C-alpha positions in Angstrom: -41.1 -11.6 89.6 -42.5 -14.9 89.7 -42.9 -17.1 87.3 -46.8 -17.4 88.4 -46.5 -13.8 88.8 -45.7 -13.4 84.7 -48.4 -15.9 83.8 -51.2 -14.0 85.9 -49.4 -10.5 84.7 -49.9 -12.0 80.9 -53.3 -13.3 81.6 -53.7 -9.3 81.9 -51.9 -8.5 78.8 -53.1 -11.3 76.3 -56.8 -10.9 75.3 -57.2 -14.9 76.2 -55.5 -16.9 78.5 -52.4 -19.4 76.9 -53.4 -22.3 76.2 -51.7 -25.5 77.5 -48.9 -25.5 74.7 -48.7 -21.8 74.4 -47.8 -21.8 78.2 -45.4 -24.8 77.7 -43.5 -22.5 75.6 -43.4 -19.2 77.5 -42.7 -21.2 80.8 -40.0 -23.0 79.2 -38.3 -19.8 77.3 -38.6 -17.7 80.6 -36.5 -20.3 82.6 -33.6 -20.0 79.7 -34.2 -23.2 77.8 -33.7 -23.3 74.0 -36.2 -24.6 71.1 -34.4 -27.7 70.9 -34.3 -28.5 74.7 -38.2 -28.2 74.5 -38.3 -30.5 71.6 -36.6 -32.8 73.6 -39.1 -32.7 76.0 -42.6 -32.8 74.5 -44.0 -34.4 71.2 -43.5 -31.7 69.1 -40.9 -30.8 66.1 -38.2 -28.0 67.3 -40.0 -25.9 64.0 -43.5 -26.3 65.6 -41.7 -25.0 69.3 -40.2 -22.0 67.6 -43.9 -21.1 65.4 -45.6 -21.1 69.0 -42.6 -19.2 70.4 -42.8 -16.7 67.8 -46.7 -16.6 68.1 -46.2 -15.7 71.6 -44.1 -13.3 71.1 -45.9 -11.3 68.2 -48.8 -10.7 70.4 -47.0 -9.6 73.1 -44.8 -6.9 70.9 -48.7 -5.6 69.7 -50.2 -6.0 73.3 -47.3 -4.0 75.1 -46.7 -1.7 71.8 -42.8 -2.9 71.7 -40.6 -5.7 70.0 -40.8 -8.9 72.3 -38.3 -11.5 71.4 -37.8 -14.6 72.9 -34.2 -12.8 74.8 -35.7 -9.8 76.3 -39.1 -11.0 77.1 -38.4 -10.9 80.9 -36.9 -7.8 81.0 -39.7 -6.5 78.7 -42.1 -7.9 80.8 -40.5 -7.1 84.2 -40.1 -3.1 83.1 -43.9 -3.2 82.2 -45.5 -4.8 85.6 -42.6 -1.5 87.1 -44.5 0.7 84.8 -48.1 -0.4 85.6 -47.5 -0.8 89.9 -49.6 1.8 90.0 -52.3 0.7 88.2 -52.3 -2.7 89.5 -51.1 -3.2 92.9 -51.5 -6.3 93.7 -51.3 -9.2 91.0 -53.9 -12.0 91.3 -52.0 -15.4 91.9 -52.3 -17.8 89.3 -54.3 -20.2 89.3 -52.8 -22.8 87.0 -50.1 -24.8 87.6 -47.0 -25.6 85.3 -49.0 -27.8 82.9 -47.2 -30.8 81.6 -46.3 -31.1 77.9 -48.2 -33.8 76.8 -51.0 -32.9 79.0 -54.7 -32.7 77.2 -57.9 -30.6 78.3 -61.3 -30.8 78.0 -61.4 -27.1 77.0 -59.1 -27.1 73.8 -60.8 -26.0 71.0 -59.7 -26.8 67.5 -56.8 -27.8 65.9 -54.3 -24.9 64.9 -53.6 -26.1 61.4 -56.9 -27.6 60.3 -55.0 -29.9 57.2 -54.6 -34.0 56.9 -51.0 -33.5 57.5 -51.3 -31.7 60.6 -50.9 -34.1 63.6 -51.5 -31.1 66.5 -55.2 -32.2 67.5 -55.5 -31.7 71.3 -54.2 -28.0 70.8 -56.2 -25.2 71.2 -56.0 -22.0 68.7 -55.9 -18.6 69.3 -55.5 -17.5 65.5 -56.6 -14.0 65.7 -55.3 -13.5 69.1 -51.9 -15.1 69.2 -52.0 -14.7 65.3 -51.2 -18.5 64.4 -51.0 -18.8 60.6 -54.0 -20.1 58.5 -52.8 -22.9 56.7 -54.8 -24.3 53.2 -52.7 -27.2 52.0 -55.6 -27.6 49.3 -54.1 -31.1 47.7 -50.8 -31.3 49.1 -49.1 -34.6 49.4 -47.9 -36.4 52.1 -44.3 -36.5 52.7 -44.5 -38.5 56.3 -41.9 -40.6 54.7 -39.1 -38.2 53.4 -35.3 -38.9 53.4 -32.3 -36.8 53.1 -32.3 -33.6 51.2 -31.1 -31.8 54.2 -28.5 -29.7 52.8 -31.0 -28.0 50.8 -33.6 -27.8 52.9 -31.1 -25.4 55.2 -30.4 -23.6 51.4 -33.7 -23.1 51.1 -34.9 -22.1 54.9 -31.8 -19.9 55.0 -33.1 -18.1 51.8 -36.8 -17.9 53.2 -36.2 -16.7 56.9 -32.8 -15.2 56.5 -32.5 -13.1 53.4 -36.3 -12.9 53.0 -36.4 -14.4 49.1 -39.7 -13.0 47.5 -39.4 -15.7 44.8 -37.6 -18.8 44.6 -38.1 -21.7 41.6 -37.1 -25.0 42.5 -36.0 -27.2 39.9 -35.0 -30.5 38.8 -36.5 -33.5 36.7 -39.3 -35.7 36.4 -38.8 -37.8 40.3 -36.3 -36.0 41.7 -38.1 -35.0 44.9 -39.4 -31.2 43.9 -42.5 -31.2 45.4 -41.6 -33.1 48.6 -38.8 -31.0 49.4 -41.0 -28.0 48.9 -43.7 -29.8 51.0 -41.7 -30.8 53.8 -39.9 -27.2 53.9 -43.4 -25.9 54.7 -44.2 -28.6 57.2 -41.1 -26.8 58.9 -41.9 -23.4 58.1 -45.5 -23.7 59.5 -44.2 -26.3 62.3 -46.4 -29.1 61.8 -44.7 -32.0 63.5 -43.1 -34.5 61.5 -41.9 -38.3 61.7 -38.8 -36.8 59.4 -35.6 -36.9 61.1 -34.1 -33.9 58.8 -34.2 -31.3 60.7 -32.4 -28.0 60.0 -29.1 -27.4 61.4 -28.5 -23.6 61.3 -29.4 -22.1 64.7 -29.0 -18.9 64.6 -31.9 -18.6 61.7 -35.1 -16.5 63.1 -38.1 -18.2 63.1 -41.0 -18.6 60.7 -43.4 -15.9 61.2 -45.4 -16.6 58.3 -49.4 -16.0 58.6 -50.6 -17.8 55.4 -49.3 -20.9 53.9 -51.2 -21.9 50.8 -50.5 -24.7 48.4 -51.4 -25.1 44.8 -50.9 -27.4 41.5 -50.8 -26.0 38.8 -50.9 -29.8 37.0 -53.8 -29.3 35.6 -52.8 -26.1 33.7 -55.2 -23.6 35.5 -56.0 -19.9 34.0 -54.0 -17.3 35.4 -57.8 -15.6 36.7 -58.8 -18.6 38.7 -55.6 -19.2 40.6 -55.4 -15.4 41.4 -59.4 -15.8 42.1 -58.5 -18.8 44.3 -55.5 -17.4 46.4 -57.4 -13.8 46.7 -60.2 -15.9 48.3 -58.2 -17.3 50.5 -55.7 -14.5 51.7 -58.9 -12.7 52.3 -60.4 -15.0 54.2 -63.2 -15.6 51.7 -64.1 -12.0 51.5 -63.1 -11.7 48.3 -65.2 -13.6 45.7 -65.0 -14.3 42.0 -68.6 -11.7 41.8 -66.4 -8.8 43.0 -62.8 -9.3 41.6 -61.6 -7.5 39.0 -61.6 -9.0 36.0 -58.5 -8.2 34.2 -55.3 -10.3 35.2 -53.0 -7.4 36.2 -55.8 -5.6 38.5 -55.9 -9.4 39.8 -52.2 -9.6 40.0 -52.1 -5.9 41.9 -54.9 -7.4 44.3 -52.8 -10.3 45.2 -49.8 -7.8 45.8 -51.9 -5.9 48.3 -52.1 -9.1 50.2 -48.6 -10.4 50.0 -47.3 -6.7 51.4 -49.8 -6.7 54.1 -49.1 -9.6 55.8 -46.3 -12.5 55.6 -47.4 -15.5 53.0 -45.7 -18.6 51.8 -47.7 -19.8 48.9 -46.3 -23.1 46.9 -46.7 -23.3 43.2 -46.0 -27.0 42.0 -45.5 -28.4 38.6 -45.7 -25.0 36.7 -44.1 -26.7 33.8 -47.8 -27.3 32.6 -48.1 -23.9 31.7 -45.3 -23.9 29.1 -45.1 -24.6 25.8 -43.6 -28.3 24.4 -41.8 -28.6 21.2 -39.8 -25.3 21.5 -37.3 -23.9 23.5 -38.0 -24.0 27.1 -39.3 -21.0 28.9 -42.1 -20.2 26.9 -45.4 -20.1 27.9 -48.2 -22.1 26.5 -51.0 -20.1 24.0 -53.2 -18.6 26.7 -51.0 -18.2 29.7 -48.8 -15.9 28.6 -50.3 -13.2 31.6 -48.1 -15.9 34.3 -45.0 -14.3 32.9 -46.3 -11.1 34.1 -47.3 -12.8 37.2 -43.8 -14.2 37.7 -42.3 -10.9 37.2 -44.5 -8.9 39.6 -43.5 -11.2 42.1 -40.0 -10.8 41.3 -39.7 -7.5 40.9 -42.1 -6.0 43.2 -41.6 -5.3 47.2 -43.6 -7.3 49.5 -43.4 -9.8 52.5 -44.1 -12.6 51.4 -42.4 -15.7 49.6 -43.7 -18.0 46.8 -41.8 -21.2 45.8 -42.2 -22.7 42.4 -41.4 -26.1 41.6 -40.6 -26.9 37.8 -38.6 -29.0 35.1 -38.3 -26.0 33.5 -36.8 -22.5 34.9 -39.3 -19.6 34.2 -37.6 -16.8 31.9 -38.6 -13.8 34.3 -36.3 -16.3 37.0 -33.5 -16.3 34.8 -33.5 -12.5 34.2 -33.9 -12.0 37.9 -32.2 -14.1 39.7 -28.7 -13.5 41.5 -26.9 -15.0 44.7 -27.7 -12.1 46.8 -30.6 -10.8 44.7 -34.4 -11.9 46.3 -34.9 -14.1 43.5 -33.0 -17.5 43.0 -32.9 -21.0 41.6 -32.0 -24.1 43.4 -31.7 -27.4 41.3 -32.2 -30.4 42.5 -29.6 -33.7 41.9 -29.6 -36.6 42.7 -29.7 -38.7 46.6 -26.5 -39.4 47.7 -25.8 -43.5 48.6 -26.9 -43.1 52.0 -29.9 -41.4 51.4 -30.6 -43.6 48.0 -30.0 -46.8 50.4 -32.9 -45.6 52.7 -35.4 -45.2 50.0 -34.6 -48.7 49.0 -35.0 -50.3 52.2 -37.8 -48.7 53.0 -39.6 -51.2 50.4 -37.8 -54.3 52.1 -34.8 -55.5 54.1 -32.6 -56.1 51.2 -29.5 -57.5 52.3 -26.0 -56.6 49.6 -22.9 -55.5 50.2 -21.6 -51.6 50.4 -20.3 -51.3 46.6 -23.8 -53.3 45.5 -25.6 -50.4 47.2 -23.4 -47.6 45.5 -23.9 -49.2 42.0 -27.7 -49.7 42.3 -27.7 -45.3 43.6 -25.8 -44.2 41.2 -27.1 -46.1 38.0 -30.1 -44.3 38.9 -28.4 -41.1 39.1 -29.8 -41.2 43.1 -33.5 -40.4 41.1 -36.0 -40.5 44.3 -38.9 -42.0 42.2 -36.8 -44.2 39.8 -35.2 -45.5 42.7 -39.1 -46.5 44.1 -39.6 -47.8 41.5 -36.6 -49.9 41.3 -37.0 -51.4 45.0 -40.6 -52.3 43.9 -39.6 -54.0 40.9 -36.7 -56.0 42.7 -38.9 -57.1 45.3 -41.6 -58.4 42.5 -39.6 -59.6 39.8 -36.1 -60.8 41.0 -37.5 -62.0 44.6 -36.0 -59.4 46.7 -32.0 -59.7 44.9 -29.8 -56.5 44.4 -27.7 -59.1 43.2 -29.6 -60.6 40.2 -31.0 -57.2 39.0 -27.3 -56.1 39.2 -26.5 -59.0 36.8 -29.4 -58.6 35.0 -28.7 -55.2 34.3 -25.3 -55.5 33.2 -26.1 -57.9 30.8 -29.1 -55.7 29.4 -27.9 -52.2 29.7 -31.4 -50.7 27.7 -34.3 -53.2 28.5 -34.8 -52.1 32.2 -36.5 -49.2 32.0 -39.5 -49.4 33.8 -43.0 -48.4 32.3 -43.5 -45.5 35.5 -40.1 -43.8 34.7 -40.6 -44.4 30.6 -43.9 -42.4 30.8 -42.1 -39.5 33.1 -39.5 -39.3 30.5 -41.6 -39.7 27.9 -43.7 -36.7 28.4 -40.6 -34.5 29.2 -39.2 -35.3 25.8 -42.7 -35.0 24.0 -41.9 -31.6 25.1 -38.6 -30.4 23.7 -38.2 -28.6 19.9 -36.1 -30.1 17.5 -33.4 -28.9 18.7 -33.7 -30.0 22.1 -34.1 -33.3 20.6 -31.0 -33.2 18.7 -28.9 -32.5 20.9 -29.9 -34.8 23.4 -29.4 -37.5 20.9 -26.3 -37.0 20.3 -25.3 -36.2 24.0 -26.5 -40.0 23.9 -24.6 -41.2 21.4 -21.4 -39.6 22.6 -21.7 -41.9 26.0 -19.5 -39.3 28.0 -19.1 -36.1 28.8 -18.5 -33.5 25.5 -17.4 -30.4 25.3 -19.2 -27.6 23.2 -16.9 -27.2 20.1 -17.2 -30.9 20.2 -21.0 -31.1 19.7 -21.3 -28.1 17.6 -18.9 -29.9 15.0 -21.3 -33.0 15.3 -24.3 -30.9 14.6 -25.1 -31.4 10.4 -27.5 -28.3 10.0 -25.5 -24.4 10.5 -28.5 -23.4 12.2 -28.8 -26.1 15.1 -24.7 -24.8 15.1 -26.0 -21.5 16.0 -28.7 -22.8 18.3 -26.5 -24.9 20.4 -25.6 -22.3 23.6 -29.0 -21.4 24.1 -30.3 -25.6 23.6 -28.4 -26.6 26.0 -29.5 -24.0 28.5 -32.8 -24.6 28.1 -31.8 -27.9 28.3 -30.6 -27.4 31.8 -33.3 -25.6 32.9 -35.2 -28.5 31.3 -33.0 -30.8 33.9 -32.5 -33.2 31.1 -28.5 -32.9 31.2 -25.6 -32.7 33.6 -23.0 -29.8 33.3 -18.7 -30.8 34.2 -17.1 -27.7 35.5 -13.2 -28.3 34.2 -11.3 -30.2 37.1 -8.4 -27.5 38.1 -8.6 -25.0 34.9 -11.2 -22.2 35.6 -10.6 -21.2 31.7 -11.7 -24.2 30.3 -14.5 -24.7 28.9 -17.3 -26.8 30.4 -18.6 -30.5 29.0 -22.3 -32.0 28.7 -23.9 -35.4 29.0 -26.8 -36.8 30.4 -27.9 -38.7 34.3 -27.6 -42.5 33.0 -31.4 -43.1 33.2 -31.7 -40.3 30.7 -29.4 -41.5 28.5 -30.8 -45.2 28.3 -33.9 -43.6 27.5 -32.9 -41.1 24.5 -30.8 -44.7 23.6 -33.8 -46.4 23.4 -36.2 -43.8 21.7 -33.1 -43.2 18.9 -33.0 -47.2 18.0 -36.5 -46.9 17.5 -36.3 -44.2 15.0 -33.2 -45.5 13.1 -36.0 -48.9 13.0 -38.5 -46.9 11.7 -36.8 -44.9 8.9 -35.0 -48.0 7.9 -38.0 -49.9 7.5 -40.3 -47.0 5.7 -36.5 -45.2 4.3 -37.4 -42.1 5.6 -34.2 -41.1 6.4 -34.2 -37.3 8.6 -33.0 -38.5 12.1 -30.0 -41.1 10.2 -28.5 -37.9 8.3 -28.5 -36.1 11.6 -26.9 -38.6 14.0 -24.3 -40.6 13.4 -24.3 -44.4 15.3 -20.8 -44.6 15.3 -18.3 -42.0 15.5 -15.2 -43.5 13.8 -13.3 -40.6 15.3 -14.5 -41.2 19.2 -12.0 -43.6 21.9 -11.7 -46.7 21.0 -13.7 -47.8 23.9 -16.8 -45.4 22.8 -16.8 -46.6 19.3 -16.8 -50.3 21.0 -19.7 -49.0 23.1 -21.6 -47.4 20.2 -21.7 -50.5 18.4 -22.7 -52.6 21.8 -25.8 -50.3 22.8 -26.9 -48.7 19.3 -26.2 -50.6 15.8 -26.3 -54.3 17.5 -29.8 -54.0 19.0 -30.9 -52.1 15.9 -29.5 -55.1 13.5 -31.2 -57.7 15.9 -34.7 -55.8 15.7 -34.5 -55.8 11.9 -33.4 -59.3 11.6 -36.5 -60.5 13.4 -38.7 -58.3 10.8 -36.4 -59.0 8.0 -34.7 -62.1 8.3 -33.4 -63.0 4.6 -33.9 -59.5 3.3 -32.5 -57.3 5.5 -29.4 -56.3 3.8 -31.5 -55.9 0.2 -33.7 -53.5 2.8 -30.0 -51.7 3.2 -29.7 -51.3 -0.2 -32.5 -49.8 -1.3 -31.4 -47.3 2.5 -28.3 -46.6 0.1 -30.6 -46.0 -3.2 -32.5 -43.3 -1.2 -29.4 -41.7 0.2 -27.9 -41.5 -3.6 -31.3 -39.9 -4.9 -31.0 -37.1 -2.3 -27.3 -37.2 -2.0 -27.4 -33.5 -2.9 -30.2 -32.1 -0.8 -28.8 -34.0 2.3 -25.5 -34.4 3.5 -24.9 -35.7 6.7 -24.2 -39.4 8.4 -26.4 -41.3 5.9 -23.5 -43.4 4.8 -21.6 -44.0 7.4 -24.6 -45.2 9.2 -25.5 -48.1 6.3 -21.5 -48.7 6.3 -21.3 -49.5 9.9 -24.6 -51.5 9.7 -23.4 -53.7 6.5 -20.4 -53.8 8.7 -21.3 -55.1 11.7 -24.0 -57.4 9.4 -21.1 -59.1 7.9 -22.3 -58.1 4.1 -19.3 -58.6 1.9 -19.2 -54.6 0.3 -17.7 -55.8 -3.0 -18.8 -53.2 -5.7 -20.4 -50.8 -3.6 -20.8 -47.6 -4.8 -20.4 -44.7 -2.5 -19.3 -41.8 -5.1 -20.6 -38.7 -4.5 -22.4 -39.1 -1.1 -21.4 -37.6 2.2 -19.8 -40.8 4.1 -19.2 -38.8 7.7 -17.8 -40.6 10.5 -17.1 -44.0 8.9 -15.3 -46.2 10.2 -13.2 -47.7 7.7 -10.3 -49.8 9.5 -9.7 -53.2 8.4 -12.4 -52.9 6.1 -12.8 -55.0 2.8 -13.0 -52.7 0.2 -12.8 -54.3 -3.2 -14.3 -52.4 -6.7 -16.1 -49.8 -3.7 -16.6 -46.6 -5.3 -15.4 -43.0 -3.3 -15.3 -41.4 -6.1 -16.0 -37.8 -5.4 -17.1 -38.9 -1.6 -16.7 -37.0 1.5 -15.1 -38.9 3.9 -15.3 -36.1 6.9 -14.4 -37.4 9.6 -13.6 -41.1 8.2 -11.0 -43.2 9.8 -8.7 -45.2 8.0 -6.0 -47.9 9.1 -3.5 -45.1 9.1 -4.0 -41.5 9.9 -4.4 -39.5 6.6 -4.9 -35.4 5.7 -8.1 -34.4 4.3 -8.5 -36.8 1.1 -9.8 -34.9 -1.6 -9.6 -37.9 -4.9 -9.5 -41.4 -4.9 -9.2 -44.2 -7.5 -9.0 -48.0 -7.9 -6.5 -49.9 -10.5 -8.9 -51.5 -13.1 -8.1 -55.0 -11.7 -9.3 -53.6 -8.1 -6.5 -54.8 -6.1 -4.9 -50.8 -5.7 -6.9 -48.0 -4.1 -5.0 -44.5 -4.5 -5.7 -41.6 -2.6 -4.9 -37.9 -2.9 -4.9 -35.9 0.1 -5.3 -31.8 0.8 -1.3 -31.7 1.3 -0.7 -33.0 -1.8 0.7 -36.6 -0.6 0.0 -39.4 -2.7 -0.7 -42.7 -1.8 -1.0 -46.7 -2.8 -2.9 -49.0 -0.3 -3.6 -53.0 -1.3 -7.5 -53.2 -1.3 -7.1 -57.0 0.0 -6.2 -55.5 3.3 -5.5 -52.0 2.9 -1.7 -52.5 3.2 0.3 -49.1 2.4 2.5 -49.9 -0.7 3.5 -46.6 -1.7 3.1 -43.0 0.0 5.2 -39.9 -1.6 4.5 -36.1 -2.3 3.3 -35.2 -6.0 1.9 -32.0 -5.6 1.7 -28.7 -3.7 -2.0 -28.6 -2.4 -5.0 -29.9 -3.0 -5.4 -32.2 -6.3 -8.5 -31.9 -8.2 -8.4 -35.8 -10.6 -6.4 -39.2 -10.1 -7.1 -42.4 -12.3 -5.5 -45.2 -13.3 -4.4 -46.1 -16.5 -6.9 -49.2 -18.0 -4.0 -51.9 -18.1 -2.5 -50.3 -14.6 0.7 -49.0 -15.5 0.5 -45.1 -14.7 -1.0 -43.3 -12.3 -2.6 -39.6 -13.2 -2.7 -36.9 -10.5 -3.8 -33.2 -11.7 -3.3 -30.2 -9.3 -4.4 -26.8 -11.0 -3.2 -26.8 -14.3 -0.2 -29.5 -13.9 -1.2 -33.0 -14.9 1.7 -35.4 -13.8 1.7 -39.3 -14.9 3.3 -41.6 -12.7 4.7 -45.5 -13.7 3.3 -47.2 -10.3 3.2 -50.7 -11.8 6.7 -52.0 -11.0 6.6 -50.9 -7.8 3.4 -51.9 -6.8 4.2 -55.8 -8.7 7.0 -55.4 -5.8 5.9 -54.3 -2.8 4.0 -57.1 -1.2 2.9 -55.1 2.1 3.8 -51.7 3.3 7.1 -51.7 4.9 9.6 -48.7 6.2 11.3 -49.4 2.9 8.2 -48.7 0.2 6.7 -45.8 2.8 7.8 -42.7 0.9 9.3 -44.0 -1.8 8.7 -42.3 -5.0 7.3 -43.8 -8.6 9.1 -42.6 -11.8 7.2 -40.2 -13.0 
């Protein structure tokens, strides 16, 4: 059969003649051209060409009562013509010639997709006969300027087209591009021509066969009945109206599933986190929105031929239960853009002339967050005259100051939704400054309840896309570690600073007890960073408020800690020590007796006449490593400090510089008492029912500083 004979046969088979675009696609397919080749010679995206082809094959399949595809259309039509030769002895000559791909026609009807994003003006629709998809985009965002996400789009296309997933969750923190990615996917699925260079890579995927596409935002948290009524109204072609819809959510969900089985529908629900409750673990619905859980459970569990994509900052609990790599419910978490993709976003704003290393530094600092990079590009242009180098210099000297208002607003909204446990862990991740293991985080937490809830809290924060997970390198049985993206860490650090300042000025010490501003046991570079980004900014702001009375304010804070010592063990006293130390205060005569002095860095600190009697110095550090110190005593003249540790070891140090003068094994096990005699001649130590007196005066007088000869030497008993 010649091409013109085939076109004439189509006029007989189909209810209406093919329009220009359908005729072009069919002719090209008959000649063996691929969809990519068709796109190269037309004004349309390959995905759109593929969608048009799919509608042709579906319509022919229905008309001929057999499965017609692009690969078998020639054989199907030739066989059809032979079977009907007796009924059609002669085929009319085709009246139309091959139409140029970009030709227009005065007889063309309405656009195929009634959407502000569509660029299909001049293309006729055969919506009923050729079953072109019906699209209701609502107020869907414009993604004409879209960068990267090629890999993510290919994954989603494979899940939707090849794996026929029923329910997909696209997750990510604010500004990561969840909405834009799903909108771009919908455009590709429904064949909307696009200016984007992001194209699918997998040629083996089946064509999109959706008959309906609907986008709805949950930003304003619509009640479930209202959302279901809206969807049913669209899917029924306005036949289902509120007046005749079932009143109960369960019946409306059943009605929706009827349409999802009857037709293949693509439904996008954006901003699902707005129907979830803030202030608790993730995935808990707001009061009055619990029926949404039934909707998502039914969408995931029940057989239907449609696909629902949900974007959220938090993973829905129903998806967590139902998802799996080979199951029809799946989740995709969006991470930051690559350096090249981030650079493309920045260059869209202006022509920045910088080195490749500066591009990389800028993109990585904001963890490839598309929204953050757009805001940063605007700030560089407006505030730094387009100089990225000046911006990076400022960024390096003011690490916590350049959090822009819009980014802060995004993060502030997410932070306000966190439970107390989640906020506590977020502060600790910011304090640790780097990836930290589960066990170390557990040791940081003060309350047993926080420790018990830690694993679930981390899972919840992960579902909210606020933390990062690092898998162990090369050791599959090693535990994972956790941290935050840089922008999130800076924001949380600033929140912690503001909270500490408020607690110090109001003498309300809840957060100061739960969090250590400086970890004495941390690596040196981490401890120095904690001083730089936490302690110093706190003191700078407090000095501005209390230029002459800051030390007195910290003394009042210490009195408050002492009054609550029995009820509130924690990091408060250690934090006061770090603040006083950085302030340059003289600690002579300070009383920390009976207090929990956790994570205090006492190395090279002058502790003249400082009272640590019955103090819990958990994880505090001295100039040398000690066992667990259970008893301390100062000589009456304040020159010497004796310490007894958990192993029965006794050491005596010079208060002036912390130098070790004497060290010996005095007891078996933990000591329960220690004191100098009033004249400083003797040191009394006790363990269980044993009391020992040590003659220490002569040895101390003969020992100007710790040496190898004095360490380990035992005084006379």
